[in-house]
C-alpha positions in Angstrom: 15.8 2.2 -32.0 19.2 2.1 -30.2 20.2 -1.4 -29.5 20.9 -2.3 -25.9 23.7 -4.5 -24.8 22.2 -6.2 -21.8 25.5 -7.8 -20.9 26.9 -4.3 -20.1 24.0 -2.0 -19.4 21.1 -3.5 -17.5 21.8 -7.0 -16.3 22.8 -6.0 -12.7 19.4 -4.4 -11.9 17.1 -6.0 -14.4 15.7 -8.8 -12.2 14.9 -6.2 -9.4 13.6 -3.5 -11.7 11.3 -5.7 -13.7 10.2 -8.2 -11.0 6.6 -9.3 -10.8 4.7 -10.0 -7.6 2.9 -13.3 -7.2 -0.5 -11.7 -7.8 0.9 -10.2 -11.1 2.3 -13.5 -12.1 -0.9 -15.3 -11.4 -2.8 -12.7 -13.5 -0.6 -13.3 -16.5 -0.6 -17.1 -16.1 -4.4 -17.0 -16.1 -4.4 -14.9 -19.2 -2.0 -17.3 -21.0 -4.0 -20.3 -19.7 -7.2 -18.8 -21.4 -5.6 -19.0 -24.8 -3.6 -22.2 -24.6 -4.8 -25.8 -25.0 -6.2 -27.4 -21.9 -4.1 -30.6 -22.0 -1.0 -30.8 -19.8 1.9 -30.9 -20.0 2.7 -28.3 -22.7 6.2 -27.8 -23.9 7.0 -24.0 -24.0 9.5 -21.5 -25.1 10.1 -18.2 -23.3 11.7 -16.2 -26.1 13.7 -13.3 -24.9 13.5 -14.7 -21.4 15.9 -12.2 -19.8 16.5 -13.0 -16.1 13.7 -15.5 -16.1 10.9 -13.6 -14.5 8.3 -15.8 -16.3 10.1 -19.0 -17.1 9.7 -20.8 -13.7 6.0 -19.7 -13.5 5.3 -21.1 -17.0 7.0 -24.4 -16.0 4.8 -24.6 -12.8 1.6 -23.9 -14.7 2.1 -25.7 -18.0 5.1 -28.0 -18.2 8.8 -27.9 -19.3 10.0 -24.5 -20.6 13.1 -23.4 -22.4 14.1 -19.8 -22.0 15.8 -18.5 -25.1 18.0 -15.5 -24.3 21.0 -13.9 -26.2 22.6 -12.0 -23.3 25.0 -14.1 -21.4 24.7 -12.3 -18.1 20.9 -12.2 -18.2 21.0 -16.0 -18.7 23.4 -16.4 -15.8 21.1 -14.5 -13.5 18.1 -16.6 -14.6 20.0 -19.8 -14.1 21.2 -18.7 -10.6 17.7 -17.8 -9.6 15.9 -20.7 -11.2 13.3 -22.1 -9.0 11.9 -25.0 -11.1 13.6 -28.1 -12.4 11.6 -28.0 -15.7 12.9 -24.5 -16.6 16.1 -24.3 -18.5 17.9 -21.5 -20.4 19.8 -21.6 -23.7 21.7 -19.0 -25.8 19.6 -17.9 -28.8 17.3 -15.3 -30.2 13.9 -15.2 -31.9 15.7 -15.5 -35.3 17.8 -18.5 -34.3 16.6 -20.9 -31.6 18.7 -24.0 -30.8 15.7 -26.2 -30.3 14.3 -29.0 -32.6 11.7 -28.2 -35.2 8.1 -28.7 -34.1 9.1 -29.3 -30.5 7.0 -26.6 -28.7 3.3 -26.2 -28.1 3.6 -22.5 -27.4 6.0 -19.6 -27.3 5.8 -16.5 -25.1 7.4 -13.3 -26.2 6.9 -10.8 -23.4 8.1 -7.3 -24.3 10.8 -8.7 -26.5 9.4 -8.4 -30.0 10.6 -4.8 -30.4 14.2 -6.0 -29.8 14.1 -8.4 -32.7 16.3 -7.2 -35.5 15.2 -9.4 -38.3 11.4 -9.8 -37.8 10.6 -11.7 -41.0 13.2 -14.3 -40.1 11.8 -14.5 -36.6 8.3 -15.2 -37.9 9.7 -18.1 -39.9 11.8 -19.4 -37.0 8.8 -19.3 -34.6 6.8 -21.3 -37.1 9.7 -23.8 -37.3 9.9 -24.5 -33.6 6.2 -24.7 -32.9 4.1 -27.7 -33.6 1.2 -27.3 -36.1 -1.5 -25.4 -34.3 1.1 -24.1 -31.7 0.4 -20.7 -30.2 2.5 -17.6 -30.0 1.6 -15.3 -27.0 2.9 -11.9 -28.0 2.8 -9.4 -25.2 4.0 -6.4 -27.2 3.3 -2.7 -27.2 1.9 -1.4 -30.5 2.2 2.1 -31.8 -1.6 2.4 -32.0 -2.4 0.3 -28.9 0.1 1.6 -26.4 -0.6 1.4 -22.7 1.0 4.7 -21.8 2.0 4.6 -18.1 1.4 7.6 -15.9 5.0 8.5 -15.5 5.9 8.7 -19.2 4.6 12.2 -19.7 7.1 13.6 -17.3 10.0 12.9 -19.7 10.7 15.2 -22.6 9.5 13.6 -25.8 8.5 10.6 -23.6 5.4 9.5 -25.4 6.9 10.3 -28.8 10.0 8.3 -28.2 8.4 5.4 -26.5 5.7 4.9 -29.1 8.3 5.1 -31.9 9.9 1.9 -30.6 6.9 -0.2 -31.6 5.1 -1.3 -34.8 1.4 -0.6 -35.4 -0.8 -3.6 -34.6 -1.9 -4.1 -38.2 1.7 -4.2 -39.4 2.6 -7.0 -36.9 -0.6 -9.0 -37.8 0.1 -8.6 -41.5 3.7 -9.9 -41.0 2.5 -13.1 -39.4 -0.7 -13.7 -41.5 1.2 -13.3 -44.8 3.4 -16.1 -43.6 0.5 -18.4 -42.9 -0.3 -17.6 -39.2 -3.7 -16.7 -38.0 -4.9 -14.5 -35.2 -6.8 -16.3 -32.5 -7.2 -13.5 -30.0 -6.4 -9.9 -29.0 -7.2 -8.3 -25.7 -5.7 -6.5 -22.7 -4.5 -7.6 -19.3 -4.4 -5.4 -16.2 -1.8 -6.3 -13.7 -2.8 -5.9 -10.0 -0.5 -3.8 -8.0 -0.1 -2.4 -4.5 2.9 -0.3 -5.4 3.0 3.4 -4.4 4.1 6.3 -6.5 7.4 6.4 -4.5 8.0 2.6 -5.0 7.4 3.0 -8.8 9.9 5.9 -8.9 12.5 3.8 -7.1 12.2 1.0 -9.7 12.3 3.5 -12.5 15.6 4.9 -11.2 17.2 1.5 -12.0 16.6 2.4 -15.6 15.8 -1.2 -16.8 13.4 0.0 -19.4 14.7 0.2 -23.0 12.9 3.5 -23.3 15.6 5.3 -21.2 18.4 4.3 -23.6 16.6 6.2 -26.4 16.8 9.6 -24.6 19.8 11.7 -24.2 21.1 12.2 -20.6 19.7 15.7 -20.2 16.2 14.4 -21.1 16.5 11.6 -18.6 17.6 13.9 -15.8 14.9 16.4 -16.6 12.3 13.7 -16.6 13.3 12.4 -13.2 13.3 15.9 -11.7 9.7 16.4 -13.0 8.7 12.9 -11.8 10.3 13.5 -8.3 8.4 16.7 -7.9 5.1 15.0 -8.8 5.7 12.0 -6.5 6.8 14.2 -3.6 3.3 15.7 -3.4 1.8 12.3 -2.4 4.5 9.5 -2.3 2.2 7.0 -0.6 -0.6 7.2 -3.2 -1.3 4.0 -5.1 0.3 4.0 -8.6 -2.3 4.0 -11.4 -2.9 0.7 -13.2 -3.0 0.4 -17.0 -4.1 -2.3 -19.4 -1.5 -4.2 -21.5 -2.1 -5.7 -24.9 -1.8 -9.5 -25.6 -1.9 -10.8 -29.2 -2.3 -14.5 -29.7 -1.4 -16.1 -33.0 -1.5 -19.7 -34.2 0.9 -21.5 -36.4 -0.7 -22.9 -39.6 -1.5 -26.6 -39.4 
């Protein structure tokens, strides 16, 4: 996988390209609530928090949250747009988090696991920062459980390239369970959406998905030409929904 420097490549458009509507946020918060302890407040970590699209919502729902993000400009955007006093952002990564040991009740990694360079080290670091019994909410794509969006097939090698970015589910589970974690849940979440095909195309043009960095420029242009022809046939049609996997793991007690 080609590494992406978010301080130079995507930070300007990331918040707009990856924004979630309030119904989408509520759907995810409900999914997280279903696998977290009932007591409040909960201390949380948003690992790979990016521009903070989840961090304030987590703070509103569960309690104080620390967003951990390595990219300076992504953090700056998150801080500038922060809408909750209990959401803060620090420099760090899944492999190295500047927070005390055993200080968090849960950690969320939302589409950031595939960016982790040293995954075994991240498994240990996540265990360090969580309290015994703490939960990791891992919204990741898996090579064998991949929610292929409708637009992906328009790009040359699209499915092949995108699935290659991710580990198989069993490999991720083995990595954690061999380090003492246990699986407490696996399921899918379907985001509601009222977006049209044309609106999805406009967001894709911002190229804030790491997928685009793995294609050569000719493949990207060919894909957008194909996608534009398809959308032109019925631009106001509702965009198809798809279900996204959520794996929940518990730190050993």
